[in-house]
LOGUMI-884798 format. One line per 2 residues: number of its first residue (from 1); their letters; for each residue x, y, z of C-alpha. Coordinates in steps of 0.02 Angstrom, whole numbers, plus 32768, in hexadecimal, padded with zeros to 4 digits. Layout:
N
NUM> a> X Y Z; ...
***
This chain:
351
1> mn> A6B5 BB1A 179D; A66B BA5B 17A5
3> qv> A5DD BA47 1741; A534 BA67 179A
5> pa> A4DD B9D5 17E2; A42D B995 17B9
7> sp> A3AD B9F8 1833; A340 B9A5 1894
9> er> A2BA BA2C 1870; A24D BA50 191B
11> rf> A279 B9B0 1963; A2C0 B9FA 1A0A
13> as> A248 BA96 1A22; A1C6 BA44 1A70
15> dn> A16F B99C 1AB1; A0E6 B9F2 1A6A
17> na> A11C B9E2 19C4; A11E B92F 19B7
19> gv> A0A8 B8BD 1961; A00E B84E 199A
21> hp> A058 B79C 19CB; A016 B729 1959
23> rv> 9FB4 B6BA 19E9; 9F58 B754 1A19
25> le> 9F26 B76B 1961; 9EE6 B6C9 1957
27> ai> 9E87 B6F1 19F4; 9E41 B77C 19AF
29> ta> 9E23 B71D 1904; 9DB5 B6AB 197F
31> an> 9D4E B715 19DE; 9D19 B753 1921
33> sg> 9C9F B6D9 18FD; 9BEB B705 1914
35> ha> 9B91 B769 1968; 9BB1 B777 1A2E
37> ta> 9B55 B7F8 1AAE; 9BB5 B8A2 1ACF
39> yg> 9BF9 B91A 1B36; 9C3F B869 1B9A
41> dd> 9BB6 B7E7 1BBB; 9C1D B770 1B44
43> pw> 9C88 B6B9 1B6C; 9D0D B714 1B46
45> th> 9D0A B7A0 1BBB; 9CBE B72F 1C4E
47> ra> 9D4C B6B5 1C1C; 9DB7 B742 1C30
49> ea> 9D7D B783 1CD8; 9D85 B6CE 1D2B
51> vf> 9E5A B6E2 1CE0; 9E67 B77E 1D4C
53> re> 9E14 B727 1DDC; 9E82 B6B2 1DD3
55> lf> 9F18 B70D 1DC2; 9F0B B761 1E48
57> ga> 9EC0 B6C1 1EBA; 9E29 B74D 1EF8
59> pv> 9D80 B778 1EB6; 9DD0 B808 1E59
61> et> 9D59 B87F 1DE3; 9DA1 B8AA 1D53
63> fm> 9D5B B91C 1CA2; 9DA0 B928 1C03
65> vw> 9DB8 B9CF 1BBD; 9E2A BA1B 1B09
67> gg> 9EB7 BA4E 1B4D; 9F2D BA7C 1BEF
69> tg> 9EF8 BB3B 1BED; 9E59 BB07 1BF9
71> an> 9E79 BA73 1C81; 9EBF BAEA 1CEF
73> vm> 9E44 BB79 1CF2; 9DC6 BAEA 1D06
75> al> 9E29 BA95 1D9A; 9E3E BB63 1DE6
77> at> 9D88 BB8D 1DCB; 9D47 BAFF 1E3F
79> ml> 9DCD BB0C 1EAD; 9DB5 BBC1 1EC7
81> sp> 9D56 BC12 1F71; 9D05 BCB7 1F5B
83> ag> 9D96 BD3F 1F62; 9E06 BCA5 1F49
85> av> 9EC3 BCCF 1EF0; 9F31 BC55 1EA1
87> lc> 9FE8 BC3A 1EF9; A06A BBF2 1E68
89> td> A10F BC23 1E4D; A13A BCB3 1DC4
91> aa> A172 BC38 1D36; A0C0 BBCB 1D44
93> hi> A060 BBAD 1CA9; 9FDF BBF7 1CDC
95> nv> A043 BC9B 1D10; A0A0 BCA2 1C6E
97> de> A05B BC38 1BE2; 9FAF BC35 1BED
99> tg> 9F7E BCF0 1B9B; 9F45 BD22 1C4E
101> ap> 9EB3 BC8E 1C41; 9E9A BC7C 1CF9
103> er> 9E9F BD2D 1D29; 9E29 BD58 1C88
105> vl> 9DB1 BCC5 1CA9; 9DB4 BCB0 1D5D
107> ga> 9DAF BD6C 1D88; 9E2A BD2F 1E04
109> kl> 9EEB BD65 1E49; 9F81 BD00 1E2C
111> id> 9FE3 BD0F 1EA5; A0A1 BCF3 1E5B
113> vp> A13A BCDB 1ED5; A1D7 BCC0 1E9D
115> hd> A212 BC11 1E57; A2A7 BBAA 1E91
117> ng> A2E6 BB5F 1DF8; A217 BB4D 1DC3
119> rl> A1EE BB0D 1E6F; A1A2 BB72 1F23
121> hp> A1B6 BB4A 1FD5; A148 BB34 2056
123> eq> A195 BBE2 20B9; A142 BC43 2018
125> ir> A0A2 BBF9 2045; A088 BC34 20DD
127> ey> A0C7 BCE5 20C2; A018 BD0E 208E
129> ah> 9FBE BCA5 2120; 9FB2 BD6A 215A
131> ft> 9F38 BD92 20C4; 9EB1 BD14 210A
133> gv> 9E0F BD4E 2161; 9E42 BE17 212F
135> mh> 9DCC BE63 20C2; 9E34 BEC9 2065
137> hv> 9E9B BE1B 201D; 9E7F BDBD 1F9F
139> qp> 9E78 BD00 2010; 9F02 BC87 1FF2
141> sv> 9E81 BC03 1FA0; 9EE3 BB99 1F28
143> ls> 9FA2 BB5F 1F27; 9FCA BB15 1E6C
145> it> A076 BAD0 1E4C; A0A8 BA82 1DB1
147> qs> A10E B9D5 1DB2; A179 B9C1 1D48
149> te> A1AA BA7D 1D61; A1A5 BAFA 1CDD
151> wg> A268 BAEF 1CE6; A25D BA29 1CD1
153> tl> A281 BA18 1DA2; A233 B997 1E0D
155> ys> A1E7 B9B8 1EAB; A209 B90B 1F14
157> pe> A14D B8BF 1F57; A193 B8F1 2001
159> di> A197 B9BC 1FB6; A0FB B9A0 1F83
161> gv> A09A B95C 2026; A0F8 B9DE 2096
163> lc> A0B6 BA8E 1FFF; A00A BA2D 2019
165> dt> A023 BA16 20D8; A038 BAC9 20E3
167> ah> 9F9E BB04 2073; 9F30 BA8B 20B3
169> sm> 9F5E BAEC 2164; 9F24 BB88 2116
171> gm> 9E85 BB49 20DC; 9EC2 BB49 2023
173> tv> 9EC4 BAAF 1FA7; 9F48 BA7E 1F22
175> hl> 9F3F BA7C 1E7A; 9FC9 BA09 1E11
177> dg> 9FE6 BA53 1D5C; A023 B9A9 1D1F
179> ar> A051 B9E6 1C60; A0D7 B96B 1C59
181> ia> A095 B909 1D0B; A0C9 B84E 1C9B
183> na> A17A B88D 1C89; A17D B8B4 1D4B
185> ta> A144 B811 1D5F; A1B4 B7C5 1CFB
187> al> A255 B814 1D4E; A212 B7FB 1E05
189> gg> A203 B749 1DF2; A197 B70B 1D50
191> tv> A116 B6BC 1DB2; A066 B6D5 1DEF
193> ea> A0A1 B6D8 1E94; A10B B785 1E67
195> lr> A08A B7D2 1E1B; A024 B7BB 1EBE
197> af> A0B9 B7EF 1F21; A0BE B8A4 1EE8
199> ti> 9FFF B8C5 1ECE; 9F6F B86F 1F29
201> da> 9FEC B828 1FB8; A03D B8C4 1FBC
203> gv> 9F95 B92C 1FD6; 9F83 B97D 1F24
205> dv> 9EB3 B99E 1F14; 9EA5 B9AF 1E44
207> vs> 9F13 B98D 1DCE; 9F2B B9BC 1D27
209> fg> 9F58 B932 1CC6; 9F9D B951 1C34
211> ga> 9F9E B8DD 1B8B; 9FBF B942 1AEB
213> kn> A087 B94D 1B2B; A08D B87A 1B29
215> gm> A04D B843 1A8C; 9FA4 B883 1A82
217> mh> 9F55 B8DE 19FF; 9EF8 B957 1A74
219> ge> 9E99 B94E 1AFC; 9ED9 B96F 1BD3
221> av> 9E72 B924 1C5F; 9E2F B990 1D08
223> vy> 9E3D B8F7 1D92; 9E08 B91C 1E36
225> ld> 9E5E B8B3 1EB3; 9DED B903 1F1A
227> ps> 9D3B B8F2 1EEB; 9CE3 B96E 1F62
229> la> 9D3E B9FA 1EFE; 9CD8 B9A8 1E55
231> rs> 9C17 B9D7 1E81; 9C22 BA66 1E16
233> ap> 9C97 BA19 1D89; 9C10 B9C8 1D23
235> yv> 9BCC BA9D 1D18; 9C73 BAF9 1D12
237> rk> 9CB4 BA8E 1C78; 9C41 BABF 1C0B
239> qv> 9C3A BB8B 1C43; 9CE7 BB8E 1C1B
241> tq> 9CE2 BB31 1B81; 9D3D BAA1 1B98
243> lp> 9CB5 BA15 1B84; 9CD3 B9BC 1AE9
245> sk> 9C30 B963 1A8B; 9CA0 B8D5 1A44
247> vr> 9D01 B8BD 1AED; 9D11 B80B 1AC3
249> yi> 9D90 B81E 1A4B; 9DF3 B892 1AD6
251> sa> 9DC7 B7EE 1B46; 9DFE B769 1AD3
253> qf> 9EB2 B7BA 1ADD; 9ED3 B7B7 1B85
255> va> 9E98 B703 1B94; 9F11 B6EA 1B1A
257> ll> 9F9B B72C 1B7B; 9F71 B70A 1C1D
259> ed> 9F22 B652 1C34; 9FCA B5EE 1C09
261> gl> A051 B66F 1C25; A083 B6BC 1B93
263> wi> A078 B77C 1BD8; A10E B738 1C45
265> kn> A170 B6E9 1BB9; A162 B791 1B55
267> at> A180 B802 1BE3; A212 B791 1C11
269> ha> A269 B785 1B50; A250 B851 1B43
271> nr> A292 B871 1BF7; A330 B7DD 1BA9
273> ma> A34E B854 1B14; A367 B8E2 1B6F
275> tr> A3EB B889 1BF5; A427 B858 1B2D
277> lf> A433 B90D 1AE5; A493 B939 1B7A
279> eq> A513 B8C9 1B87; A532 B8FE 1AC8
281> va> A532 B9BA 1AD8; A579 B9CC 1B97
283> gi> A62D B9CC 1B58; A60B BA51 1AB8
285> pg> A66F BAD9 1AE2; A5E9 BB7A 1AFA
287> vg> A556 BAF9 1B45; A537 BB30 1BE9
289> ls> A4D6 BAAB 1C52; A4BF BAA9 1D0F
291> gp> A4A6 B9D4 1D03; A455 B945 1CB1
293> pa> A3A0 B969 1CA4; A312 B92A 1D18
295> vn> A299 B91D 1C8E; A292 B93E 1BE7
297> sl> A2DD B9E2 1BC7; A370 BA2E 1BCD
299> yp> A38B BAEF 1BF7; A42C BB32 1BB1
301> vl> A490 BBC6 1B9F; A4DE BBFB 1AFE
303> pv> A559 BC88 1ABD; A4CB BD00 1A64
305> dr> A51E BD08 19CD; A500 BC4A 19A4
307> id> A459 BC47 19DB; A3F7 BC78 1945
309> pl> A464 BC23 18CE; A44C BB83 191A
311> rd> A395 BB98 1947; A36E BBC5 1881
313> ws> A3D8 BB28 1865; A34D BAC2 18D5
315> ff> A2BD BB32 1933; A2CF BB41 19E8
317> yd> A283 BBA9 1A68; A2EF BC3A 1AD4
319> ws> A2AF BC22 1B99; A305 BCB4 1BDE
321> vh> A344 BD2C 1B6D; A399 BDA2 1BF2
323> dh> A41C BCFA 1C0E; A419 BCC1 1B5D
325> qv> A3BF BC28 1B8B; A36C BBA8 1B27
327> rw> A301 BB1D 1B26; A31C BA66 1ABF
329> mt> A29D B9EB 1AF0; A27B B93D 1AC5
331> sw> A1EF B8E5 1A98; A18C B826 1AA3
333> dt> A1DD B80D 19F7; A27A B85F 1A11
335> ta> A2F8 B7C4 19C8; A3BB B7B7 19EA
337> ad> A3E2 B809 190B; A373 B8A8 1953
339> id> A3F4 B8BE 19E0; A486 B88B 197C
341> af> A45E B902 18F2; A42A B98E 196B
343> ae> A4E1 B97D 19E1; A535 B98E 1933
345> gv> A4DC BA42 18F8; A4F2 BA86 19A4
347> ah> A5B2 BA45 19A4; A5B9 BA9A 18DB
349> fl> A56F BB42 18FE; A5B1 BB48 199E
351> a> A663 BB31 1953
***
C-alpha cells in the first residue's frame, strides 16, 4: 500500500473541537481590565443585550449562560406550564445528548416523536391535541425544534412558521435550539433578515443561541423573542446553575461575534468547507453520501471494516452504528489543506 498520509488529527470530529477565534480572544482580554460589577451589570453585558436587540430588530430579553444544555434547560424551565410536557423529535439534543437533564432538572416529560431527517411536521404536533385538558395526560406545553437540525438539515422559514402556528393554536410556546444557528443563518442567506425570517418573524418564542461552536471559548445565550416569557428568567437562571458571576467574559465574546458579522463569516466558511469535503470524497468508492451538505456536517455510510482504521488515523464519531454511518464536521478554522489531507486519508483507507 502507499504510505499513510499525515493525519489532520481530530479536525473533523466536531466543531466543538475548534479553538477560539483570535478576535474573540482579544475581546476576552479587553474585558479583563479592572473590576466590573458581577452577574451581568457591566458595560459588556449591556452592550451584548443591545446587540441582540439590534440583531432581532425587537426588544428581546437576553440572558448569558454557561453552555448549551444549560441554555436549553433554562429556556424550557421558563416556558413550561404546570404538568406541561415538551414535544421534540427523537433525535433532538435535549432527548439524546443531554444525559436526561431536562427531565431530571425540570421534572417534565419529553414527548419524542420520530424525526424525518432531523425534522418534524405539523401533523405530529396535532396528534397530541387530544391530551389537552385531560387530567390523566401531561399537557403539551412547549414545542422544541433545532435549527440546523441534529442531522445537518434545515427547516425553511415557512416550515417553522407552520410549526409555530400549529403549536400556538394548541396553546403551546415554541423553543428553538440554536446551537448551530449561525450555520443555519449562513445557509439560508447569510443576513440578519435570514435569521429573523426563521425565528422572530416565523413565530419562535425563545431561542438557545449558540456561540461555542462558532468561535467562542464558552457560553451561550437564552434569547426571549417574546419578552413576556422572561419574567421568571433571572431567578430560573440562578436556580438551574446557569448564572456565571463574571458574565462580562461571555458577553464580550458575543459582542465580538455579532457586532460586525463575524458569526456569519465563521459559519459561512465552515459550511463552504463541508461542501469542499463533499466534493472531494463523494467520488471515492465506498463513501455513501445522499447529497451535498446543507450546513457544516456530512453523514457518510462507510464499509464497516474500514471505519476503525480510518478513525484511528483521524478521529471522528459514529452516527448510526447499525447503518455504519459516521459524522464528519467542519469548523470556522478548517482550512483547504485540512480538507485535502483528510480526503487523501479517506481514499487511502478505503482503497
